[in-house]
Structures are given as C-alpha cells and as structure tokens.
C-alpha positions, 0 to 999 in steps of 0.5 A: 500500500502506497502512502500519499506525500501529504500523509508522509508529511503529516507523519513527519511533522506529528512529533513536533505538533504533539510536543507541547514542552516549548509552548510557554517559551514560544509564547514568552518570546512572542510577548517579550517585545510588547512587555519591554515596550510597556516597561520602557514607556512606563519608565520614561513616563514616570521620569518625565512626571518626576522632572516636571514636578521638580521644575514646579518645585523650583519655581515655587521655592525660588519665589518663596525664598525671594518673597520672604526677604526685604531685599535680595542681592546678586549673591542672595540670588546665586544662593537661591539658584544653587538651592534650585540645582539641589532640588533638581537632583538627581536630574541635571540642572544644566537645561534649567532656566530660572527667572526671578522677578518683581512685578509692579502693578499700577493704579490701573492693574497693569503689570510692569517688571520692576527688576528681574534676574536669571541664572542664564545670561540674557534670560532676565526680563527687561525692567520697565516692560510688560512681563512676557507671561500672562499673569492671572487677572485675580492677582493683578491688584492695583498698587501692589507688587508680586514676586514671580518665580518662572522656570523653563526646562528641556527634558530629554528622555533617556531612550527617546533621546537615543532613538530620535530617528525613530521617535523624533517627536519625543526627543525633547519635552519642553516644560515650564512653570510659574509661581506668584507670591506677594512679598511677606515683610515689605510691600516691595522686595528690593532687587539687586543693584 
C-alpha cells in the first residue's frame, strides 16, 4: 500500500505538533517585545512626571525664598539658584532656566517688571516692560507688587533621546512653570543693584 506525500508529511511533522514542552517559551518570546515596550514607556513616563514636578518645585521655592526677604542681592540670588540645582537632583540642572522677578502693578492693574534676574545670561526680563507671561487677572491688584518665580526646562528622555530617528517627536519635552507670591515683610522686595 502506497502512502500519499501529504500523509508522509503529516507523519513527519506529528512529533513536533504533539510536543507541547516549548509552548510557554514560544509564547514568552512572542510577548517579550510588547512587555519591554510597556516597561520602557512606563519608565520614561514616570521620569518625565518626576522632572516636571521638580521644575514646579523650583519655581515655587525660588519665589518663596525671594518673597520672604526685604531685599535680595546678586549673591542672595546665586544662593537661591544653587538651592534650585539641589532640588533638581538627581536630574541635571544644566537645561534649567530660572527667572526671578518683581512685578509692579499700577493704579490701573497693569503689570510692569520692576527688576528681574536669571541664572542664564540674557534670560532676565527687561525692567520697565510688560512681563512676557500672562499673569492671572485675580492677582493683578492695583498698587501692589508680586514676586514671580518662572522656570523653563528641556527634558530629554533617556531612550527617546537615543532613538530620535525613530521617535523624533519625543526627543525633547519642553516644560515650564510659574509661581506668584506677594512679598511677606515689605510691600516691595528690593532687587539687586
């Protein structure tokens, strides 16, 4: 009796089809890339949220420290910038731009920069001009002053930074935060001369 070629092929493949010892390994090999993508994505997302939270903490801290003073010198502001770098740890503070400003609000509720200082050259706001940010209307009380802590940061996610050719939109994430406080001890905090 002669067997057809398909019958011979079935007889040859039957031991492989009935052997289930490696099914779990094959399934794991199929699922592993998906699990790695989820793990890396979760890690990158958590890191980005942590950096964003620290950028906000820096804005609130520099404004708070400045608002507690009667006057600040250039040395005082440098100490505040050093403290801000410690807040950013363990992340690098190199891309962090901090602007500390005193804003005067006139009789009509219009805001004008009284003085401004930054940890980066050329980033301070020009005195006598309108601030380059939108100040919320409810805090624009006539004949008052505000201390503003403004931070900007460019975060480069670890993996996306290395794979910019594949993920160009995720190569850099720009973050910013602004914090407003009234001076606590005086009406106007005197700035560096």
